[in-house]
Structure formats: structure tokens, C-alpha cells
N, CA, C and O atoms as a printed pandas DataFrame, in Angstrom:
     atom_number atom_name residue_name chain_id  residue_number  x_coord  y_coord  z_coord
0              1         N          MET        A               1   -6.822  -15.145    6.945
1              2        CA          MET        A               1   -5.450  -15.836    6.401
2              3         C          MET        A               1   -4.698  -14.608    6.672
3              4         O          MET        A               1   -5.039  -13.707    5.906
4              5         N          ALA        A               2   -3.846  -14.295    7.457
5              6        CA          ALA        A               2   -2.969  -13.320    7.684
6              7         C          ALA        A               2   -1.920  -13.728    6.776
7              8         O          ALA        A               2   -1.480  -14.861    6.581
8              9         N          THR        A               3   -1.571  -12.573    6.224
9             10        CA          THR        A               3   -0.484  -11.856    4.971
10            11         C          THR        A               3    1.437  -12.702    5.697
11            12         O          THR        A               3    2.062  -12.427    6.720
12            13         N          GLU        A               4    1.664  -13.433    4.881
13            14        CA          GLU        A               4    3.320  -13.832    5.595
14            15         C          GLU        A               4    4.224  -12.757    5.063
15            16         O          GLU        A               4    4.083  -12.165    3.993
16            17         N          LEU        A               5    5.250  -12.570    6.027
17            18        CA          LEU        A               5    5.989  -11.990    5.820
18            19         C          LEU        A               5    6.982  -12.022    4.760
19            20         O          LEU        A               5    7.808  -11.134    4.544
20            21         N          SER        A               6    6.853  -13.053    4.146
21            22        CA          SER        A               6    7.777  -13.410    2.911
22            23         C          SER        A               6    7.183  -12.396    1.820
23            24         O          SER        A               6    7.918  -11.754    1.068
24            25         N          PHE        A               7    6.013  -12.325    1.806
25            26        CA          PHE        A               7    4.963  -11.557    0.395
26            27         C          PHE        A               7    5.472  -10.518    0.500
27            28         O          PHE        A               7    6.013  -10.003   -0.479
28            29         N          ILE        A               8    5.444   -9.818    1.898
29            30        CA          ILE        A               8    5.570   -8.250    2.060
30            31         C          ILE        A               8    7.129   -7.946    1.397
31            32         O          ILE        A               8    7.307   -6.972    0.665
32            33         N          GLU        A               9    8.415   -9.062    1.805
33            34        CA          GLU        A               9    9.199   -8.636    1.486
34            35         C          GLU        A               9    9.431   -9.063    0.115
35            36         O          GLU        A               9   10.539   -8.872   -0.387
36            37         N          TYR        A              10    8.653   -9.529   -0.429
37            38        CA          TYR        A              10    8.770  -10.273   -2.083
38            39         C          TYR        A              10    8.170   -8.663   -2.906
39            40         O          TYR        A              10    8.578   -8.240   -3.987
40            41         N          ILE        A              11    7.166   -8.034   -2.051
41            42        CA          ILE        A              11    6.532   -6.950   -2.820
42            43         C          ILE        A              11    7.534   -5.588   -2.452
43            44         O          ILE        A              11    7.250   -4.548   -3.046
44            45         N          ALA        A              12    8.241   -5.575   -1.865
45            46        CA          ALA        A              12    9.739   -4.174   -1.714
46            47         C          ALA        A              12   10.558   -4.749   -2.479
47            48         O          ALA        A              12   11.206   -4.144   -3.333
48            49         N          ASP        A              13   10.622   -5.894   -2.282
49            50        CA          ASP        A              13   11.691   -6.490   -3.532
50            51         C          ASP        A              13   11.689   -6.035   -4.686
51            52         O          ASP        A              13   12.644   -5.410   -5.148
52            53         N          GLN        A              14   10.305   -6.351   -5.505
53            54        CA          GLN        A              14    9.801   -6.328   -6.536
54            55         C          GLN        A              14    9.562   -4.743   -7.012
55            56         O          GLN        A              14    9.730   -4.434   -8.192
56            57         N          SER        A              15    9.173   -3.803   -6.048
57            58        CA          SER        A              15    9.088   -2.134   -6.318
58            59         C          SER        A              15   10.293   -1.846   -6.325
59            60         O          SER        A              15   10.278   -0.695   -6.761
60            61         N          GLY        A              16   11.609   -2.183   -6.087
61            62        CA          GLY        A              16   12.739   -1.280   -6.563
62            63         C          GLY        A              16   12.899   -0.020   -6.009
63            64         O          GLY        A              16   13.618    0.851   -6.498
64            65         N          LEU        A              17   12.099    0.117   -4.775
65            66        CA          LEU        A              17   11.698    1.538   -3.826
66            67         C          LEU        A              17   12.960    1.701   -2.948
67            68         O          LEU        A              17   13.515    2.788   -2.784
68            69         N          GLN        A              18   13.288    0.770   -2.506
69            70        CA          GLN        A              18   14.422    0.412   -1.559
70            71         C          GLN        A              18   14.051    1.071    0.015
71            72         O          GLN        A              18   13.137    0.454    0.563
72            73         N          ASP        A              19   14.397    1.775    0.506
73            74        CA          ASP        A              19   14.198    2.109    1.664
74            75         C          ASP        A              19   13.501    3.194    1.730
75            76         O          ASP        A              19   13.746    4.069    2.560
76            77         N          ARG        A              20   12.435    3.281    0.761
77            78        CA          ARG        A              20   11.634    4.710    0.458
78            79         C          ARG        A              20   10.158    3.949    1.051
79            80         O          ARG        A              20    9.315    4.612    1.656
80            81         N          LEU        A              21    9.979    2.333    0.753
81            82        CA          LEU        A              21    8.948    1.896    0.815
82            83         C          LEU        A              21    9.158    1.244    1.913
83            84         O          LEU        A              21   10.203    0.617    2.084
84            85         N          THR        A              22    8.191    1.299    2.815
85            86        CA          THR        A              22    8.325    0.410    4.248
86            87         C          THR        A              22    6.769   -0.283    4.817
87            88         O          THR        A              22    5.781   -0.293    4.082
88            89         N          HIS        A              23    6.759   -0.644    5.726
89            90        CA          HIS        A              23    5.530   -1.764    5.946
90            91         C          HIS        A              23    5.733   -1.491    7.120
91            92         O          HIS        A              23    6.737   -1.073    7.697
92            93         N          LYS        A              24    4.278   -1.861    7.618
93            94        CA          LYS        A              24    3.591   -1.960    9.208
94            95         C          LYS        A              24    2.930   -2.603    9.486
95            96         O          LYS        A              24    1.907   -2.435    8.822
96            97         N          LYS        A              25    2.787   -3.841   10.577
97            98        CA          LYS        A              25    1.735   -4.626   10.888
98            99         C          LYS        A              25    0.401   -3.711   11.457
99           100         O          LYS        A              25    0.321   -2.916   12.394
100          101         N          MET        A              26   -0.388   -4.086   10.677
101          102        CA          MET        A              26   -1.718   -3.577   11.246
102          103         C          MET        A              26   -2.944   -4.559   11.259
103          104         O          MET        A              26   -3.451   -5.091   10.272
104          105         N          PHE        A              27   -3.256   -4.671   12.342
105          106        CA          PHE        A              27   -4.151   -5.951   12.625
106          107         C          PHE        A              27   -4.311   -7.168   11.861
107          108         O          PHE        A              27   -5.334   -7.580   11.313
108          109         N          GLY        A              28   -3.127   -7.700   11.901
109          110        CA          GLY        A              28   -2.832   -9.010   11.258
110          111         C          GLY        A              28   -2.307   -8.490    9.836
111          112         O          GLY        A              28   -1.619   -9.290    9.202
112          113         N          GLU        A              29   -2.483   -7.615    9.438
113          114        CA          GLU        A              29   -1.859   -7.271    8.197
114          115         C          GLU        A              29   -0.855   -6.506    7.711
115          116         O          GLU        A              29    0.137   -6.465    8.439
116          117         N          TYR        A              30   -0.792   -5.722    6.435
117          118        CA          TYR        A              30    0.398   -4.791    6.524
118          119         C          TYR        A              30   -0.444   -3.319    5.695
119          120         O          TYR        A              30   -1.466   -3.333    5.008
120          121         N          ALA        A              31    0.372   -2.229    6.052
121          122        CA          ALA        A              31   -0.207   -1.397    5.447
122          123         C          ALA        A              31    1.504   -0.775    4.605
123          124         O          ALA        A              31    2.443   -0.472    5.341
124          125         N          PHE        A              32    1.613   -0.696    3.335
125          126        CA          PHE        A              32    2.511    0.261    2.849
126          127         C          PHE        A              32    2.925    1.358    2.905
127          128         O          PHE        A              32    1.983    2.138    2.759
128          129         N          TYR        A              33    4.066    1.979    3.074
129          130        CA          TYR        A              33    4.228    3.070    2.951
130          131         C          TYR        A              33    5.208    4.078    2.219
131          132         O          TYR        A              33    6.385    4.088    2.580
132          133         N          LEU        A              34    4.839    4.820    1.336
133          134        CA          LEU        A              34    6.433    5.390    0.300
134          135         C          LEU        A              34    6.293    6.713    0.673
135          136         O          LEU        A              34    5.222    7.298    0.833
136          137         N          ASP        A              35    7.599    7.250    0.829
137          138        CA          ASP        A              35    7.908    8.430    1.694
138          139         C          ASP        A              35    6.521    9.157    2.860
139          140         O          ASP        A              35    5.936   10.240    2.892
140          141         N          GLY        A              36    6.460    8.033    3.596
141          142        CA          GLY        A              36    5.409    8.367    4.922
142          143         C          GLY        A              36    3.811    8.681    4.118
143          144         O          GLY        A              36    3.119    9.630    4.486
144          145         N          LYS        A              37    3.535    8.093    3.414
145          146        CA          LYS        A              37    2.405    8.312    2.669
146          147         C          LYS        A              37    1.663    6.772    2.656
147          148         O          LYS        A              37    2.444    5.996    2.107
148          149         N          VAL        A              38    0.609    6.184    3.014
149          150        CA          VAL        A              38    0.263    4.818    2.720
150          151         C          VAL        A              38   -0.047    4.931    1.017
151          152         O          VAL        A              38   -0.451    5.890    0.359
152          153         N          VAL        A              39    0.203    3.988    0.737
153          154        CA          VAL        A              39   -0.215    3.949   -0.857
154          155         C          VAL        A              39   -0.792    2.593   -1.178
155          156         O          VAL        A              39   -1.392    2.508   -2.250
156          157         N          ALA        A              40   -0.690    1.340   -0.289
157          158        CA          ALA        A              40   -1.131   -0.056   -0.694
158          159         C          ALA        A              40   -1.180   -0.585    0.692
159          160         O          ALA        A              40   -0.446   -0.206    1.605
160          161         N          PHE        A              41   -2.392   -1.775    0.803
161          162        CA          PHE        A              41   -2.233   -2.391    1.478
162          163         C          PHE        A              41   -1.927   -3.824    1.474
163          164         O          PHE        A              41   -2.875   -4.379    0.919
164          165         N          ALA        A              42   -0.842   -4.884    1.918
165          166        CA          ALA        A              42   -1.227   -6.685    1.366
166          167         C          ALA        A              42   -2.362   -7.122    2.864
167          168         O          ALA        A              42   -2.384   -6.833    4.061
168          169         N          CYS        A              43   -3.194   -7.966    1.911
169          170        CA          CYS        A              43   -4.243   -8.548    2.938
170          171         C          CYS        A              43   -4.128   -9.398    2.242
171          172         O          CYS        A              43   -3.785   -9.318    1.063
172          173         N          ASP        A              44   -4.569  -10.990    3.232
173          174        CA          ASP        A              44   -4.193  -12.146    2.652
174          175         C          ASP        A              44   -3.554  -12.740    1.519
175          176         O          ASP        A              44   -3.967  -13.679    0.839
176          177         N          ASN        A              45   -2.286  -11.952    1.371
177          178        CA          ASN        A              45   -1.205  -12.483    0.344
178          179         C          ASN        A              45   -1.610  -11.825   -0.839
179          180         O          ASN        A              45   -1.167  -12.152   -1.941
180          181         N          SER        A              46   -2.723  -10.587   -0.610
181          182        CA          SER        A              46   -2.675   -9.867   -2.084
182          183         C          SER        A              46   -2.342   -8.495   -1.934
183          184         O          SER        A              46   -2.431   -8.105   -0.770
184          185         N          LEU        A              47   -2.042   -7.782   -2.635
185          186        CA          LEU        A              47   -1.791   -6.625   -2.924
186          187         C          LEU        A              47   -2.589   -5.723   -3.210
187          188         O          LEU        A              47   -3.270   -5.923   -4.216
188          189         N          PHE        A              48   -2.754   -4.694   -2.606
189          190        CA          PHE        A              48   -4.427   -3.847   -2.970
190          191         C          PHE        A              48   -3.935   -1.981   -2.564
191          192         O          PHE        A              48   -3.874   -1.438   -1.460
192          193         N          VAL        A              49   -3.649   -1.390   -3.987
193          194        CA          VAL        A              49   -3.114   -0.287   -4.111
194          195         C          VAL        A              49   -4.416    0.367   -3.998
195          196         O          VAL        A              49   -5.485   -0.003   -4.485
196          197         N          LYS        A              50   -4.062    1.810   -2.993
197          198        CA          LYS        A              50   -4.964    3.255   -2.948
198          199         C          LYS        A              50   -5.616    3.169   -3.813
199          200         O          LYS        A              50   -4.819    2.657   -4.600
200          201         N          PRO        A              51   -6.738    3.294   -4.482
201          202        CA          PRO        A              51   -7.647    4.004   -5.396
202          203         C          PRO        A              51   -7.172    5.479   -5.485
203          204         O          PRO        A              51   -7.154    6.077   -4.409
204          205         N          ALA        A              52   -6.777    6.178   -6.615
205          206        CA          ALA        A              52   -6.898    7.623   -7.034
206          207         C          ALA        A              52   -7.474    8.034   -8.375
207          208         O          ALA        A              52   -6.913    7.447   -9.300
208          209         N          ASP        A              53   -8.344    8.795   -8.716
209          210        CA          ASP        A              53   -8.688    9.152   -9.993
210          211         C          ASP        A              53   -7.358    9.708  -10.636
211          212         O          ASP        A              53   -7.305    9.858  -11.856
212          213         N          ALA        A              54   -6.322   10.003   -9.857
213          214        CA          ALA        A              54   -4.926    9.896  -10.760
214          215         C          ALA        A              54   -4.403    9.150  -11.288
215          216         O          ALA        A              54   -3.654    9.419  -12.227
216          217         N          THR        A              55   -4.752    7.282  -10.617
217          218        CA          THR        A              55   -3.812    6.215  -11.075
218          219         C          THR        A              55   -5.004    5.548  -12.066
219          220         O          THR        A              55   -4.650    4.578  -12.735
220          221         N          ARG        A              56   -5.876    5.839  -12.148
221          222        CA          ARG        A              56   -6.953    5.000  -12.395
222          223         C          ARG        A              56   -6.684    5.030  -13.983
223          224         O          ARG        A              56   -7.718    4.917  -14.641
224          225         N          HIS        A              57   -5.531    5.157  -14.704
225          226        CA          HIS        A              57   -4.972    4.411  -16.058
226          227         C          HIS        A              57   -4.115    3.753  -15.840
227          228         O          HIS        A              57   -3.329    3.349  -16.697
228          229         N          LEU        A              58   -4.068    3.505  -14.702
229          230        CA          LEU        A              58   -2.719    2.888  -14.352
230          231         C          LEU        A              58   -3.195    1.456  -13.837
231          232         O          LEU        A              58   -2.480    0.458  -13.750
232          233         N          THR        A              59   -4.725    1.572  -13.469
233          234        CA          THR        A              59   -4.826    0.293  -12.994
234          235         C          THR        A              59   -6.300   -0.270  -13.400
235          236         O          THR        A              59   -7.008   -1.020  -12.728
236          237         N          ALA        A              60   -6.570    0.285  -14.666
237          238        CA          ALA        A              60   -7.884   -0.268  -15.322
238          239         C          ALA        A              60   -8.210   -1.659  -15.664
239          240         O          ALA        A              60   -9.303   -2.216  -15.770
240          241         N          ASP        A              61   -6.318   -2.343  -15.899
241          242        CA          ASP        A              61   -6.920   -3.767  -16.208
242          243         C          ASP        A              61   -6.872   -4.583  -14.999
243          244         O          ASP        A              61   -7.102   -5.792  -14.998
244          245         N          LEU        A              62   -6.626   -4.027  -14.168
245          246        CA          LEU        A              62   -6.793   -4.705  -12.768
246          247         C          LEU        A              62   -7.609   -5.052  -11.631
247          248         O          LEU        A              62   -7.713   -4.351  -10.624
248          249         N          PRO        A              63   -8.126   -6.044  -11.803
249          250        CA          PRO        A              63   -9.493   -6.350  -11.041
250          251         C          PRO        A              63   -9.429   -5.668   -9.490
251          252         O          PRO        A              63   -8.425   -5.396   -8.831
252          253         N          GLN        A              64  -11.042   -5.465   -9.097
253          254        CA          GLN        A              64  -11.180   -4.663   -7.756
254          255         C          GLN        A              64  -11.844   -5.692   -6.924
255          256         O          GLN        A              64  -12.766   -6.450   -7.227
256          257         N          ARG        A              65  -11.053   -5.539   -5.577
257          258        CA          ARG        A              65  -12.212   -6.139   -4.864
258          259         C          ARG        A              65  -11.510   -5.452   -3.003
259          260         O          ARG        A              65  -10.331   -5.209   -2.749
260          261         N          PRO        A              66  -12.668   -5.315   -2.068
261          262        CA          PRO        A              66  -12.552   -4.914   -1.168
262          263         C          PRO        A              66  -11.492   -5.834   -0.266
263          264         O          PRO        A              66  -11.586   -7.003    0.108
264          265         N          PRO        A              67  -10.324   -4.723   -0.045
265          266        CA          PRO        A              67   -9.108   -5.797    0.918
266          267         C          PRO        A              67   -9.787   -6.302    2.208
267          268         O          PRO        A              67   -9.460   -7.360    2.746
268          269         N          TYR        A              68  -10.567   -5.642    2.582
269          270        CA          TYR        A              68  -11.174   -6.195    3.979
270          271         C          TYR        A              68  -12.719   -6.102    4.098
271          272         O          TYR        A              68  -13.219   -4.994    3.905
272          273         N          PRO        A              69  -13.593   -7.239    4.420
273          274        CA          PRO        A              69  -15.077   -6.651    4.809
274          275         C          PRO        A              69  -15.680   -5.323    4.917
275          276         O          PRO        A              69  -15.042   -4.482    5.551
276          277         N          CYS        A              70  -16.615   -5.051    4.489
277          278        CA          CYS        A              70  -17.343   -3.625    4.456
278          279         C          CYS        A              70  -16.169   -2.354    3.975
279          280         O          CYS        A              70  -16.534   -1.203    4.214
280          281         N          ALA        A              71  -14.931   -2.521    3.381
281          282        CA          ALA        A              71  -14.204   -1.852    2.657
282          283         C          ALA        A              71  -14.498   -1.072    1.160
283          284         O          ALA        A              71  -14.722   -1.940    0.316
284          285         N          LYS        A              72  -14.540   -0.200    0.792
285          286        CA          LYS        A              72  -14.714   -0.005   -0.543
286          287         C          LYS        A              72  -13.541   -0.765   -1.535
287          288         O          LYS        A              72  -12.547   -1.241   -0.987
288          289         N          LEU        A              73  -13.690   -0.847   -2.887
289          290        CA          LEU        A              73  -13.513   -1.380   -3.872
290          291         C          LEU        A              73  -11.671   -0.916   -4.042
291          292         O          LEU        A              73  -11.245    0.237   -3.997
292          293         N          TYR        A              74  -10.862   -2.135   -4.233
293          294        CA          TYR        A              74   -9.327   -1.369   -4.216
294          295         C          TYR        A              74   -8.696   -2.430   -5.460
295          296         O          TYR        A              74   -8.770   -3.657   -5.517
296          297         N          PRO        A              75   -8.155   -1.610   -6.269
297          298        CA          PRO        A              75   -7.110   -2.277   -7.414
298          299         C          PRO        A              75   -6.118   -3.119   -6.500
299          300         O          PRO        A              75   -5.263   -2.837   -5.660
300          301         N          VAL        A              76   -6.762   -4.580   -7.197
301          302        CA          VAL        A              76   -5.381   -5.761   -6.712
302          303         C          VAL        A              76   -4.807   -5.860   -7.600
303          304         O          VAL        A              76   -5.225   -5.987   -8.751
304          305         N          ALA        A              77   -3.288   -5.803   -7.070
305          306        CA          ALA        A              77   -1.864   -5.465   -7.797
306          307         C          ALA        A              77   -1.465   -6.909   -8.098
307          308         O          ALA        A              77   -1.205   -6.963   -9.300
308          309         N          ASP        A              78   -1.344   -7.808   -7.660
309          310        CA          ASP        A              78   -1.096   -8.818   -7.413
310          311         C          ASP        A              78   -0.533   -9.295   -8.905
311          312         O          ASP        A              78    0.228  -10.256   -8.792
312          313         N          ALA        A              79   -0.722   -8.864  -10.240
313          314        CA          ALA        A              79   -0.673   -9.204  -11.506
314          315         C          ALA        A              79    0.737   -8.379  -11.697
315          316         O          ALA        A              79    1.580   -8.904  -12.425
316          317         N          LEU        A              80    0.984   -7.344  -11.193
317          318        CA          LEU        A              80    2.235   -6.511  -11.394
318          319         C          LEU        A              80    2.961   -7.170  -10.465
319          320         O          LEU        A              80    4.028   -6.587  -10.656
320          321         N          LEU        A              81    3.138   -7.765   -9.803
321          322        CA          LEU        A              81    4.655   -8.380   -9.016
322          323         C          LEU        A              81    5.543   -9.032   -9.744
323          324         O          LEU        A              81    6.681   -8.944   -9.284
324          325         N          ASP        A              82    5.414   -9.834  -10.995
325          326        CA          ASP        A              82    6.037   -9.757  -12.084
326          327         C          ASP        A              82    6.189   -9.547  -13.066
327          328         O          ASP        A              82    6.610  -10.231  -13.999
328          329         N          GLU        A              83    5.590   -7.737  -12.923
329          330        CA          GLU        A              83    6.367   -6.305  -13.513
330          331         C          GLU        A              83    6.690   -5.447  -12.806
331          332         O          GLU        A              83    6.040   -4.402  -12.783
332          333         N          PRO        A              84    7.878   -5.645  -11.958
333          334        CA          PRO        A              84    8.424   -4.578  -11.078
334          335         C          PRO        A              84    8.405   -3.271  -11.976
335          336         O          PRO        A              84    7.893   -2.428  -11.240
336          337         N          ASP        A              85    8.654   -2.763  -13.003
337          338        CA          ASP        A              85    8.270   -1.685  -13.488
338          339         C          ASP        A              85    7.072   -0.818  -13.541
339          340         O          ASP        A              85    7.032    0.373  -13.230
340          341         N          ARG        A              86    6.017   -1.620  -14.007
341          342        CA          ARG        A              86    4.648   -1.154  -13.654
342          343         C          ARG        A              86    4.333   -0.653  -12.326
343          344         O          ARG        A              86    3.841    0.401  -11.924
344          345         N          LEU        A              87    4.934   -2.145  -11.528
345          346        CA          LEU        A              87    4.466   -1.818  -10.066
346          347         C          LEU        A              87    5.133   -0.359   -9.179
347          348         O          LEU        A              87    4.583    0.348   -8.335
348          349         N          HIS        A              88    6.328   -0.292   -9.689
349          350        CA          HIS        A              88    7.369    1.322   -9.344
350          351         C          HIS        A              88    6.209    2.028  -10.119
351          352         O          HIS        A              88    5.214    2.211   -9.418
352          353         N          GLU        A              89    6.143    2.336  -11.032
353          354        CA          GLU        A              89    5.456    3.150  -11.623
354          355         C          GLU        A              89    3.800    3.195  -10.897
355          356         O          GLU        A              89    3.115    4.184  -11.159
356          357         N          LEU        A              90    3.369    2.385  -10.230
357          358        CA          LEU        A              90    1.837    2.648   -9.849
358          359         C          LEU        A              90    2.577    3.415   -7.849
359          360         O          LEU        A              90    2.338    4.524   -7.371
360          361         N          LEU        A              91    3.036    2.799   -7.512
361          362        CA          LEU        A              91    3.612    2.832   -6.411
362          363         C          LEU        A              91    3.594    4.351   -6.264
363          364         O          LEU        A              91    2.953    4.845   -5.337
364          365         N          LEU        A              92    4.441    5.322   -7.356
365          366        CA          LEU        A              92    5.095    6.390   -7.398
366          367         C          LEU        A              92    4.182    7.329   -7.623
367          368         O          LEU        A              92    4.332    8.421   -7.075
368          369         N          ALA        A              93    2.857    7.050   -8.622
369          370        CA          ALA        A              93    1.989    7.655   -9.065
370          371         C          ALA        A              93    1.014    7.388   -7.569
371          372         O          ALA        A              93    0.395    8.385   -7.198
372          373         N          THR        A              94    0.915    6.594   -7.036
373          374        CA          THR        A              94   -0.197    6.600   -6.122
374          375         C          THR        A              94    0.568    7.232   -5.166
375          376         O          THR        A              94    0.064    8.235   -4.659
376          377         N          GLU        A              95    1.791    6.852   -4.753
377          378        CA          GLU        A              95    2.232    8.198   -3.510
378          379         C          GLU        A              95    2.176    9.654   -4.125
379          380         O          GLU        A              95    2.237   10.374   -3.128
380          381         N          ARG        A              96    2.128   10.116   -4.754
381          382        CA          ARG        A              96    1.723   11.416   -5.743
382          383         C          ARG        A              96    0.696   12.123   -5.747
383          384         O          ARG        A              96    0.668   13.352   -5.797
384          385         N          ALA        A              97   -0.729   10.967   -5.665
385          386        CA          ALA        A              97   -1.910   11.331   -5.879
386          387         C          ALA        A              97   -2.253   11.466   -3.891
387          388         O          ALA        A              97   -3.133   12.252   -3.541
388          389         N          MET        A              98   -1.697   10.877   -3.103
389          390        CA          MET        A              98   -1.845   11.001   -1.595
390          391         C          MET        A              98   -1.768   11.988   -0.736
391          392         O          MET        A              98   -0.638   12.148   -0.274
392          393         N          PRO        A              99   -2.603   12.724   -0.354
393          394        CA          PRO        A              99   -2.577   13.922    0.550
394          395         C          PRO        A              99   -1.541   13.803    1.220
395          396         O          PRO        A              99   -0.883   12.876    0.749
396          397         N          ALA        A             100   -1.038   14.272    2.100
397          398        CA          ALA        A             100    0.599   14.491    3.016
398          399         C          ALA        A             100   -0.026   14.342    4.192
399          400         O          ALA        A             100   -1.108   14.891    4.398
400          401         N          PRO        A             101    0.585   13.579    5.103
401          402        CA          PRO        A             101   -0.097   13.218    6.268
402          403         C          PRO        A             101   -0.182   13.953    7.256
403          404         O          PRO        A             101    0.736   14.618    7.737
404          405         N          LYS        A             102   -1.716   13.863    7.776
405          406        CA          LYS        A             102   -1.114   15.151    9.034
406          407         C          LYS        A             102   -0.653   14.883   10.191
407          408         O          LYS        A             102   -0.675   13.708   10.557
408          409         N          PRO        A             103   -0.231   15.689   10.874
409          410        CA          PRO        A             103    1.272   16.079   11.602
410          411         C          PRO        A             103   -0.018   15.539   12.754
411          412         O          PRO        A             103   -1.212   15.830   12.820
412          413         N          LYS        A             104    0.896   14.594   13.620
413          414        CA          LYS        A             104    0.534   14.011   14.939
414          415         C          LYS        A             104   -0.016   14.996   16.119
415          416         O          LYS        A             104    0.577   16.067   15.994
416          417         N          ALA        A             105   -0.779   15.032   17.039
417          418        CA          ALA        A             105   -0.421   15.890   18.164
418          419         C          ALA        A             105    0.463   15.663   18.833
419          420         O          ALA        A             105    1.038   14.648   18.441
420          421         N          PRO        A             106    0.839   16.032   19.564
421          422        CA          PRO        A             106    1.836   16.165   20.605
422          423         C          PRO        A             106    1.194   14.978   21.656
423          424         O          PRO        A             106   -0.030   14.870   21.720
424          425         N          ARG        A             107    1.866   14.302   22.281
425          426        CA          ARG        A             107    1.164   13.855   23.289
426          427         C          ARG        A             107    1.032   14.377   24.786
427          428         O          ARG        A             107    2.010   14.986   25.217
428          429         N          LYS        A             108    0.044   14.228   25.549
429          430        CA          LYS        A             108   -0.328   14.473   26.838
430          431         C          LYS        A             108    0.812   13.784   27.820
431          432         O          LYS        A             108    1.376   12.849   27.251
432          433         N          ARG        A             109    1.293   14.039   29.204
433          434        CA          ARG        A             109    1.873   14.073   30.137
434          435         C          ARG        A             109    1.108   13.198   31.018
435          436         O          ARG        A             109   -0.069   13.500   31.217
436          437         N          ALA        A             110    1.396   12.584   31.348
437          438        CA          ALA        A             110    0.497   12.004   32.527
438          439         C          ALA        A             110    0.859   13.211   33.900
439          440         O          ALA        A             110    1.946   13.745   34.118
440          441         N          ALA        A             111   -0.318   13.377   34.601
441          442        CA          ALA        A             111   -0.139   13.865   35.906
442          443         C          ALA        A             111    0.520   12.882   36.615
443          444         O          ALA        A             111    0.434   11.670   36.416
444          445         N          ARG        A             112    1.376   13.614   37.698
445          446        CA          ARG        A             112    1.770   12.842   38.603
446          447         C          ARG        A             112    1.594   12.679   40.407
447          448         O          ARG        A             112    2.146   11.751   40.999
């Protein structure tokens, strides 16, 4: 079951992060980016936050399951959708814990 766009919009609204939180459709599901870093995935209308040692204390009470087959376990933050302050704090902490994205290599021009 693919994630509904209304669910994505709800997460964005609840996070309180305005334009800092963006999303991109990937393989029928969505990735959330905070200031250019991937911080979460929306799969089957559930919010999976990227796990990190630095955020373990914020996700200790959340269930964990893989967002897609063969993936590692991710904290499922669905319960935080009704707690916008905690969701906001978790997404910000996750962004700080993630490494900076690698610069993309320039595209090669096709020979004419």
C-alpha cells in the first residue's frame, strides 16, 4: 500500500518545521529531508525516523520495525503525530545526528 499524500502533508504540518522539512517521492513511498538531510521515511502511512545513537533517548518508547522488506529496524513515530513538540524535537535531533550529504559529482555531457 502506497503512502497517501495527505499523510505526508499532515506530517509536515505537525512537525512545525515549515519549509525546512521537504519530501521526495521514492519507490512509491516518501523520504523526508530536513535542511537537506534525510531524517525519515513515510511507508505504508507510517513515519519511520532514521535511527541514531544520539536520538535513542527520544525514541526509546517507540515501537520499531523495518520500513520495507530486508531493512533494519527504524523507530516508528506514528504516536508522535499527536505530540507535535516531541515530533519537532525528534526531527531536529535526527538532522543534527545525520552526516552532511555527499556532494553530487558533476554530470558528464553526452558526446555529440
